[in-house]
C-alpha positions as a Markdown table, in Angstrom:
| # | Residue | x | y | z |
|---|---|---|---|---|
| 1 | Met | 141.0 | 112.1 | 104.3 |
| 2 | Lys | 140.5 | 110.0 | 101.6 |
| 3 | Ala | 138.6 | 106.5 | 102.9 |
| 4 | Ala | 139.9 | 103.3 | 101.6 |
| 5 | Gln | 138.7 | 101.4 | 99.4 |
| 6 | Gly | 136.5 | 98.2 | 99.4 |
| 7 | Phe | 135.8 | 99.2 | 103.5 |
| 8 | Phe | 132.1 | 97.2 | 102.6 |
| 9 | Asp | 132.3 | 93.6 | 103.0 |
| 10 | Glu | 130.3 | 92.1 | 100.8 |
| 11 | Ala | 130.9 | 88.2 | 102.1 |
| 12 | Ser | 130.4 | 89.2 | 105.6 |
| 13 | Tyr | 127.0 | 91.0 | 104.6 |
| 14 | Arg | 125.6 | 87.8 | 102.8 |
| 15 | Ala | 126.7 | 85.7 | 105.8 |
| 16 | Val | 124.2 | 87.8 | 108.3 |
| 17 | Arg | 121.7 | 87.5 | 105.4 |
| 18 | Tyr | 122.1 | 83.7 | 105.4 |
| 19 | His | 122.0 | 83.3 | 109.2 |
| 20 | Trp | 118.7 | 85.5 | 109.6 |
| 21 | Asp | 117.6 | 82.6 | 107.1 |
| 22 | Thr | 118.4 | 80.2 | 109.3 |
| 23 | Ile | 116.4 | 81.6 | 112.4 |
| 24 | Ala | 113.3 | 80.2 | 113.2 |
| 25 | Lys | 111.2 | 82.6 | 111.9 |
| 26 | Pro | 109.4 | 83.8 | 108.3 |
| 27 | Leu | 112.0 | 84.7 | 105.7 |
| 28 | Asp | 112.7 | 88.5 | 105.7 |
| 29 | Gly | 110.3 | 88.4 | 108.6 |
| 30 | Leu | 112.0 | 91.7 | 110.3 |
| 31 | Gly | 111.8 | 93.6 | 107.1 |
| 32 | Leu | 114.3 | 96.6 | 106.6 |
| 33 | Phe | 116.1 | 95.5 | 110.0 |
| 34 | Glu | 117.4 | 92.1 | 108.4 |
| 35 | Asn | 119.1 | 94.0 | 105.7 |
| 36 | Met | 119.8 | 96.8 | 108.4 |
| 37 | Thr | 122.3 | 94.4 | 110.7 |
| 38 | Ala | 123.7 | 92.7 | 107.3 |
| 39 | Leu | 124.4 | 96.3 | 106.1 |
| 40 | Ile | 126.1 | 96.8 | 109.4 |
| 41 | Gly | 127.9 | 93.4 | 109.2 |
| 42 | Gly | 129.3 | 94.7 | 106.0 |
| 43 | Ile | 130.7 | 98.0 | 107.3 |
| 44 | Gln | 131.9 | 96.4 | 110.4 |
| 45 | His | 133.7 | 93.4 | 108.5 |
| 46 | Thr | 131.9 | 90.6 | 110.5 |
| 47 | Asp | 128.9 | 88.4 | 110.5 |
| 48 | Arg | 128.4 | 88.9 | 114.1 |
| 49 | Pro | 127.4 | 93.1 | 113.9 |
| 50 | Ser | 127.0 | 94.9 | 117.2 |
| 51 | Val | 126.0 | 98.4 | 117.8 |
| 52 | Arg | 125.8 | 97.9 | 121.8 |
| 53 | Lys | 128.3 | 100.8 | 122.6 |
| 54 | Arg | 127.5 | 103.5 | 120.6 |
| 55 | Thr | 127.8 | 107.4 | 120.9 |
| 56 | Leu | 125.4 | 110.3 | 119.3 |
| 57 | Ile | 128.1 | 113.3 | 118.5 |
| 58 | Val | 125.8 | 116.5 | 118.4 |
| 59 | Phe | 127.1 | 119.2 | 116.3 |
| 60 | Leu | 126.4 | 122.8 | 117.4 |
| 61 | Ser | 126.4 | 125.4 | 114.9 |
| 62 | Asp | 125.0 | 129.0 | 114.1 |
| 63 | Asn | 124.3 | 130.3 | 110.7 |
| 64 | Gly | 124.6 | 133.3 | 109.4 |
| 65 | Ile | 121.6 | 133.0 | 107.0 |
| 66 | Val | 119.4 | 133.2 | 110.0 |
| 67 | Gly | 119.8 | 137.2 | 109.7 |
| 68 | Glu | 117.8 | 136.7 | 106.4 |
| 69 | Gly | 114.9 | 135.8 | 108.3 |
| 70 | Val | 114.3 | 132.2 | 107.4 |
| 71 | Ser | 113.5 | 130.8 | 110.8 |
| 72 | Gln | 110.9 | 131.6 | 113.5 |
| 73 | Ser | 113.9 | 131.8 | 116.0 |
| 74 | Asp | 117.6 | 133.2 | 116.5 |
| 75 | Ser | 120.7 | 132.2 | 117.2 |
| 76 | Ser | 120.4 | 132.9 | 121.0 |
| 77 | Val | 118.1 | 129.2 | 120.7 |
| 78 | Thr | 121.1 | 127.2 | 119.7 |
| 79 | His | 123.2 | 128.2 | 123.0 |
| 80 | Ser | 120.1 | 127.7 | 125.2 |
| 81 | Val | 120.0 | 124.0 | 124.0 |
| 82 | Ala | 123.7 | 123.4 | 124.3 |
| 83 | Glu | 123.3 | 124.9 | 127.9 |
| 84 | Ala | 120.6 | 122.2 | 128.2 |
| 85 | Met | 123.0 | 119.5 | 127.0 |
| 86 | Ser | 125.8 | 120.4 | 129.3 |
| 87 | Arg | 122.6 | 119.5 | 132.5 |
| 88 | Asn | 121.9 | 116.8 | 130.5 |
| 89 | Cys | 118.1 | 117.7 | 130.4 |
| 90 | Ala | 118.0 | 118.5 | 126.9 |
| 91 | Thr | 115.5 | 116.5 | 125.0 |
| 92 | Val | 118.1 | 114.2 | 122.9 |
| 93 | Cys | 120.2 | 113.7 | 126.0 |
| 94 | Met | 117.0 | 112.0 | 127.8 |
| 95 | Met | 115.7 | 110.2 | 124.8 |
| 96 | Ala | 119.4 | 108.6 | 124.5 |
| 97 | Gly | 119.6 | 107.9 | 128.6 |
| 98 | Arg | 116.7 | 105.5 | 127.8 |
| 99 | Ala | 118.1 | 104.5 | 124.9 |
| 100 | Gly | 121.4 | 103.2 | 126.1 |
| 101 | Thr | 123.4 | 106.1 | 124.3 |
| 102 | Asp | 126.0 | 108.1 | 125.3 |
| 103 | Val | 125.8 | 111.8 | 124.1 |
| 104 | Tyr | 129.0 | 113.9 | 123.1 |
| 105 | Pro | 128.1 | 117.5 | 122.3 |
| 106 | Val | 130.6 | 119.8 | 120.3 |
| 107 | Asp | 130.5 | 123.6 | 119.9 |
| 108 | Ile | 131.9 | 123.9 | 116.3 |
| 109 | Gly | 130.7 | 127.0 | 115.5 |
| 110 | Met | 128.3 | 128.4 | 117.9 |
| 111 | Glu | 127.7 | 132.2 | 118.8 |
| 112 | Gly | 128.2 | 133.3 | 122.1 |
| 113 | Ser | 130.2 | 132.5 | 125.3 |
| 114 | Pro | 131.2 | 128.9 | 125.7 |
| 115 | Val | 129.1 | 126.4 | 127.5 |
| 116 | Glu | 131.0 | 124.7 | 130.2 |
| 117 | Gly | 130.6 | 120.6 | 129.5 |
| 118 | Ile | 130.3 | 120.8 | 125.8 |
| 119 | Ser | 134.0 | 120.1 | 123.9 |
| 120 | Tyr | 135.0 | 123.5 | 122.5 |
| 121 | Cys | 135.9 | 123.2 | 118.7 |
| 122 | Arg | 134.7 | 126.4 | 117.6 |
| 123 | Ile | 135.9 | 127.1 | 114.2 |
| 124 | Arg | 134.2 | 131.1 | 114.2 |
| 125 | Asn | 131.1 | 132.5 | 115.8 |
| 126 | Gly | 128.8 | 131.1 | 113.2 |
| 127 | Thr | 129.0 | 131.3 | 109.4 |
| 128 | Arg | 128.6 | 134.0 | 106.9 |
| 129 | Asn | 125.5 | 135.0 | 105.2 |
| 130 | Phe | 125.5 | 132.9 | 102.7 |
| 131 | Arg | 123.0 | 135.0 | 100.7 |
| 132 | Lys | 125.7 | 137.8 | 100.4 |
| 133 | Glu | 129.1 | 135.8 | 100.5 |
| 134 | Ser | 130.4 | 132.4 | 101.1 |
| 135 | Ala | 129.2 | 130.7 | 104.4 |
| 136 | Met | 132.8 | 129.6 | 105.2 |
| 137 | Thr | 136.4 | 130.0 | 103.8 |
| 138 | Glu | 138.3 | 126.8 | 102.6 |
| 139 | Ser | 140.3 | 126.7 | 105.5 |
| 140 | Glu | 137.4 | 126.8 | 107.9 |
| 141 | Thr | 135.6 | 124.0 | 106.0 |
| 142 | Leu | 138.4 | 122.0 | 106.5 |
| 143 | Ala | 139.3 | 122.7 | 109.7 |
| 144 | Ala | 135.3 | 121.9 | 110.5 |
| 145 | Met | 136.0 | 118.4 | 108.5 |
| 146 | Gly | 139.0 | 117.6 | 110.1 |
| 147 | His | 137.2 | 118.0 | 113.8 |
| 148 | Gly | 134.6 | 115.5 | 112.4 |
| 149 | Tyr | 137.1 | 113.3 | 111.7 |
| 150 | Arg | 139.2 | 113.2 | 114.7 |
| 151 | Ile | 136.2 | 113.2 | 116.9 |
| 152 | Leu | 134.4 | 109.9 | 115.1 |
| 153 | Lys | 137.9 | 108.0 | 115.3 |
| 154 | Asn | 138.6 | 108.7 | 118.8 |
| 155 | Leu | 135.3 | 107.5 | 119.9 |
| 156 | Ala | 136.0 | 104.3 | 117.5 |
| 157 | Gly | 139.3 | 104.3 | 119.2 |
| 158 | Gly | 137.4 | 104.4 | 122.6 |
| 159 | Gly | 135.3 | 101.1 | 122.0 |
| 160 | Asn | 132.8 | 102.5 | 120.2 |
| 161 | Asp | 131.0 | 99.9 | 117.8 |
| 162 | Ala | 128.6 | 102.6 | 116.0 |
| 163 | Val | 128.4 | 106.6 | 115.9 |
| 164 | Leu | 125.3 | 108.5 | 115.5 |
| 165 | Leu | 125.2 | 112.2 | 114.2 |
| 166 | Gly | 122.9 | 114.8 | 115.1 |
| 167 | Glu | 123.0 | 118.5 | 115.0 |
| 168 | Met | 121.3 | 121.9 | 116.7 |
| 169 | Gly | 122.0 | 125.1 | 114.9 |
| 170 | Ile | 119.2 | 127.8 | 114.1 |
| 171 | Gly | 118.9 | 128.1 | 110.2 |
| 172 | Asn | 120.5 | 124.8 | 109.1 |
| 173 | Thr | 117.2 | 123.3 | 107.1 |
| 174 | Ser | 118.1 | 126.4 | 104.8 |
| 175 | Thr | 122.5 | 125.7 | 104.8 |
| 176 | Ala | 121.1 | 121.7 | 104.3 |
| 177 | Thr | 118.3 | 122.3 | 101.3 |
| 178 | Ala | 120.8 | 125.1 | 99.8 |
| 179 | Val | 123.7 | 122.0 | 99.7 |
| 180 | Gly | 121.3 | 119.6 | 98.1 |
| 181 | Cys | 119.9 | 122.2 | 95.9 |
| 182 | Ala | 123.4 | 123.0 | 94.5 |
| 183 | Leu | 124.4 | 119.6 | 94.5 |
| 184 | Leu | 121.5 | 117.9 | 92.7 |
| 185 | Gly | 120.5 | 120.5 | 90.6 |
| 186 | Glu | 117.5 | 121.1 | 91.9 |
| 187 | Asp | 114.9 | 124.2 | 92.2 |
| 188 | Pro | 114.4 | 125.4 | 96.0 |
| 189 | Leu | 110.4 | 126.1 | 95.1 |
| 190 | Glu | 110.3 | 122.1 | 94.8 |
| 191 | Leu | 112.2 | 121.0 | 98.1 |
| 192 | Thr | 112.6 | 124.1 | 100.5 |
| 193 | Gly | 110.7 | 123.0 | 103.6 |
| 194 | Arg | 108.9 | 124.7 | 106.8 |
| 195 | Gly | 112.0 | 123.9 | 109.2 |
| 196 | Ala | 111.0 | 124.5 | 112.7 |
| 197 | Gly | 107.7 | 126.1 | 111.4 |
| 198 | Leu | 107.1 | 129.1 | 109.2 |
| 199 | Ser | 104.3 | 130.6 | 107.3 |
| 200 | Asp | 103.4 | 130.7 | 103.7 |
| 201 | Glu | 105.1 | 134.3 | 103.6 |
| 202 | Lys | 108.1 | 133.0 | 105.1 |
| 203 | Leu | 108.4 | 129.5 | 103.5 |
| 204 | Thr | 108.4 | 132.0 | 100.1 |
| 205 | His | 110.8 | 134.3 | 101.2 |
| 206 | Lys | 112.9 | 131.4 | 102.5 |
| 207 | Val | 112.8 | 129.7 | 98.7 |
| 208 | Arg | 113.7 | 133.5 | 97.5 |
| 209 | Val | 116.9 | 133.9 | 99.7 |
| 210 | Ile | 118.3 | 130.1 | 98.6 |
| 211 | Arg | 117.6 | 130.8 | 95.1 |
| 212 | Asp | 119.4 | 134.3 | 95.0 |
| 213 | Ala | 122.6 | 132.5 | 97.0 |
| 214 | Leu | 122.0 | 129.9 | 94.4 |
| 215 | Ser | 122.2 | 131.9 | 91.4 |
| 216 | Ala | 124.9 | 134.4 | 92.8 |
| 217 | Gly | 127.4 | 132.8 | 90.4 |
| 218 | Arg | 130.2 | 132.5 | 93.3 |
| 219 | Cys | 130.1 | 128.3 | 93.5 |
| 220 | Asp | 131.3 | 125.5 | 91.3 |
| 221 | Cys | 128.2 | 123.3 | 91.9 |
| 222 | Ser | 130.3 | 120.3 | 90.5 |
| 223 | Asp | 132.7 | 120.4 | 93.4 |
| 224 | Pro | 131.1 | 119.3 | 96.5 |
| 225 | Leu | 134.2 | 121.1 | 98.6 |
| 226 | Asp | 132.9 | 124.6 | 97.0 |
| 227 | Val | 129.4 | 123.9 | 97.7 |
| 228 | Leu | 129.9 | 122.8 | 101.4 |
| 229 | Gln | 132.0 | 125.9 | 101.7 |
| 230 | Asn | 129.6 | 128.7 | 99.8 |
| 231 | Phe | 126.0 | 127.4 | 101.0 |
| 232 | Gly | 127.2 | 125.0 | 104.1 |
| 233 | Gly | 127.5 | 125.1 | 108.0 |
| 234 | Tyr | 130.6 | 124.2 | 110.1 |
| 235 | Asp | 128.1 | 121.3 | 111.4 |
| 236 | Ile | 127.2 | 119.9 | 108.1 |
| 237 | Ala | 131.3 | 120.2 | 107.4 |
| 238 | Gly | 132.1 | 118.3 | 110.7 |
| 239 | Met | 129.4 | 115.3 | 110.0 |
| 240 | Thr | 131.0 | 115.0 | 106.5 |
| 241 | Gly | 134.3 | 114.6 | 108.1 |
| 242 | Ala | 132.9 | 112.1 | 110.7 |
| 243 | Ile | 131.3 | 110.3 | 107.5 |
| 244 | Leu | 134.8 | 109.8 | 106.1 |
| 245 | Ala | 136.0 | 109.0 | 109.2 |
| 246 | Gly | 133.4 | 105.8 | 109.7 |
| 247 | Ala | 134.3 | 104.8 | 105.9 |
| 248 | Asp | 137.9 | 104.5 | 106.6 |
| 249 | Leu | 137.5 | 103.0 | 109.9 |
| 250 | His | 134.7 | 100.5 | 109.0 |
| 251 | Val | 132.6 | 102.4 | 111.6 |
| 252 | Pro | 128.5 | 102.4 | 111.0 |
| 253 | Val | 127.1 | 105.9 | 111.2 |
| 254 | Ile | 123.7 | 106.7 | 112.0 |
| 255 | Leu | 121.6 | 109.5 | 110.5 |
| 256 | Asp | 119.5 | 111.4 | 112.0 |
| 257 | Gly | 117.4 | 113.8 | 109.2 |
| 258 | Leu | 117.7 | 116.1 | 106.9 |
| 259 | Ile | 120.9 | 117.7 | 108.0 |
| 260 | Thr | 122.5 | 114.6 | 108.5 |
| 261 | Leu | 122.2 | 113.2 | 105.2 |
| 262 | Ser | 123.0 | 116.6 | 103.3 |
| 263 | Ala | 126.6 | 115.7 | 105.0 |
| 264 | Ala | 126.1 | 111.9 | 103.8 |
| 265 | Leu | 125.7 | 113.6 | 100.2 |
| 266 | Leu | 128.7 | 115.8 | 100.5 |
| 267 | Ala | 130.9 | 112.5 | 101.6 |
| 268 | Glu | 129.6 | 110.5 | 98.6 |
| 269 | Arg | 130.6 | 113.1 | 96.0 |
| 270 | Leu | 134.0 | 113.5 | 97.8 |
| 271 | Val | 134.6 | 110.4 | 98.1 |
| 272 | Pro | 132.4 | 107.7 | 96.1 |
| 273 | Gly | 131.0 | 104.9 | 98.1 |
| 274 | Ser | 131.3 | 106.4 | 101.6 |
| 275 | Arg | 127.5 | 106.5 | 101.6 |
| 276 | Arg | 128.0 | 102.7 | 102.5 |
| 277 | Val | 128.8 | 103.4 | 106.1 |
| 278 | Cys | 125.7 | 105.3 | 106.3 |
| 279 | Ile | 122.5 | 103.8 | 108.4 |
| 280 | Pro | 119.3 | 106.4 | 108.0 |
| 281 | Ser | 116.9 | 106.0 | 111.0 |
| 282 | His | 113.9 | 107.4 | 109.5 |
| 283 | Ile | 112.4 | 109.3 | 106.7 |
| 284 | Pro | 112.7 | 113.3 | 107.3 |
| 285 | Met | 109.6 | 115.4 | 107.1 |
| 286 | Glu | 111.7 | 117.6 | 104.7 |
| 287 | Lys | 111.1 | 117.0 | 101.3 |
| 288 | Met | 115.1 | 117.6 | 100.6 |
| 289 | Gly | 115.8 | 114.7 | 103.1 |
| 290 | Gln | 113.4 | 112.6 | 101.2 |
| 291 | Arg | 115.4 | 113.3 | 97.8 |
| 292 | Ile | 118.5 | 112.4 | 99.3 |
| 293 | Leu | 117.4 | 109.4 | 100.6 |
| 294 | Arg | 116.6 | 108.7 | 97.1 |
| 295 | Glu | 119.5 | 109.7 | 95.6 |
| 296 | Leu | 122.0 | 107.8 | 97.5 |
| 297 | Glu | 119.4 | 104.6 | 97.6 |
| 298 | Leu | 119.3 | 104.3 | 101.2 |
| 299 | Glu | 116.4 | 103.2 | 102.8 |
| 300 | Ala | 115.1 | 104.0 | 106.2 |
| 301 | Pro | 113.0 | 101.8 | 108.4 |
| 302 | Ile | 111.3 | 104.4 | 110.7 |
| 303 | Asp | 108.3 | 106.4 | 108.9 |
| 304 | Ala | 106.9 | 108.4 | 111.9 |
| 305 | Gly | 107.0 | 112.3 | 110.8 |
| 306 | Leu | 110.0 | 113.0 | 112.9 |
| 307 | Ala | 110.9 | 116.7 | 112.9 |
| 308 | Leu | 113.0 | 117.2 | 116.3 |
| 309 | Gly | 116.5 | 117.2 | 115.0 |
| 310 | Glu | 119.5 | 117.2 | 117.6 |
| 311 | Gly | 119.8 | 113.4 | 116.4 |
| 312 | Thr | 116.8 | 112.1 | 118.0 |
| 313 | Gly | 115.3 | 109.9 | 115.1 |
| 314 | Ala | 118.9 | 108.4 | 115.3 |
| 315 | Val | 118.7 | 107.5 | 119.0 |
| 316 | Leu | 115.0 | 106.4 | 118.7 |
| 317 | Leu | 116.2 | 103.6 | 116.1 |
| 318 | Met | 118.9 | 102.2 | 118.6 |
| 319 | Pro | 116.2 | 99.9 | 120.9 |
| 320 | Leu | 114.9 | 99.0 | 117.7 |
| 321 | Leu | 118.4 | 97.5 | 116.6 |
| 322 | Asp | 118.6 | 96.0 | 120.0 |
| 323 | Val | 115.9 | 93.9 | 119.9 |
| 324 | Cys | 116.7 | 92.5 | 116.5 |
| 325 | Met | 120.1 | 92.0 | 117.2 |
| 326 | Glu | 119.3 | 90.1 | 120.4 |
| 327 | Leu | 116.8 | 88.0 | 117.8 |
| 328 | Tyr | 120.2 | 87.5 | 115.6 |
| 329 | Asp | 122.8 | 86.8 | 118.2 |
| 330 | Arg | 120.2 | 84.3 | 120.6 |
| 331 | Gly | 117.5 | 83.5 | 118.3 |
| 332 | Ala | 116.3 | 79.4 | 118.3 |
| 333 | Leu | 117.7 | 77.9 | 115.0 |
| 334 | Phe | 114.9 | 75.7 | 112.3 |
| 335 | Glu | 116.8 | 72.8 | 113.1 |
| 336 | Asp | 116.7 | 73.8 | 117.2 |
| 337 | Ile | 113.0 | 73.4 | 117.2 |
| 338 | Gly | 112.8 | 70.1 | 114.6 |
| 339 | Val | 111.3 | 72.3 | 111.8 |
| 340 | Glu | 112.3 | 72.5 | 107.8 |
| 341 | Ala | 113.9 | 75.6 | 107.3 |
| 342 | Tyr | 111.8 | 77.9 | 104.6 |
| 343 | Thr | 113.7 | 77.7 | 101.2 |
| 344 | Arg | 114.1 | 81.4 | 99.6 |
| 345 | Phe | 112.9 | 81.1 | 95.9 |
| 346 | Arg | 114.0 | 84.5 | 95.4 |
C-alpha cells in the first residue's frame, strides 16, 4: 500500500492558481477556496479539477475503551445510527442528499447483528479495551486498512472524482486522541475533549484513562502502525488505508473532524507526503483535531463549531466547492468584459 511518489502535480496546481487570476474578480477574492481548488487540481493532475461525482464512506466501528466509561453513550448507539443509515434517514444521509453526495456506510467493526443495507466488512465485534491491552492485533489492523484501500479504489474505478471520509462509533474521540498523543508526544490533559458531551468529572476520567494507556509501555510510539494497532479503531485503520489509496490513485480525500484527521496523521507517518491528497472541511471543536491540522499544515475553510461527526462537515463543504468550481469553469475573464487584469505583486 505504499503511495506512489510524485502523486501531487505542482504544474497543475500553478495552472489552476493562474486561471483564477484571469477571472474577473479581485485576486484571491475567494480566499481558501481558490487554493483548495488548485490543490484538487494538483491531486488530480489537471487544470480542470472536478468533484462532481463524489461519495462519502462512513466507517462504522465500536471501541472497547467504552467499557472504561469515557463516553455518555454505549455501543448500542452505533448500531442504532447504522440502522438509520440503512433507511437513508440518518443525519448525514439527509444532508448528503441535499449536497449531491452519495453515502456508502461500511460495518468494519460494529458490535451486534449485521444491518441489512450496510456493507459488511466487519473485522471483529468491536476493538479491545486499549487501557488493558492492544485494541487490535497486527493482522486485524492490516485487514482494516486493506478494506479502506479497496473501497476507495473501487469508488475511484466507478468514476468518483473525490471521496469523503466519515465515521460513527461511540468512544472514537478517545481512540483518536490517544493516537494523536502517541504520535505527537503530547499530554492528554492538554488535548482531550468532551466528545459527544462529558461532565468535568467524566472528562478528568477520560484523560486518566488515555494517560494510563500511553504509559503502559506496550507501544513503540515511533512506529505509526504500532500506534494504530494499540490505540486506534477499525474505523481509523480503514480511513488510513483509504487515504493511502487516494495518494496512489490521485483522488482527493475530503476529511471531516478529529477521527479522520487522526487517520490522515497516521497515513502521513506511514507514507510521507500522503497528506497532500487530504482536503480538510472544517476546524474541529476537539483540540486534538486542531493540533493535527497544524501538524499536517492543512487549512480548513469552515469554522462553525461543528462537532456532529458521521462525515457531516465534509458533506457541508461540497456545495461551497460546487459554487466556487462553477465560477472557475464558467466565470467571465477580464478580457471578456474589457477590464485590465489585476497585477499580482507577491
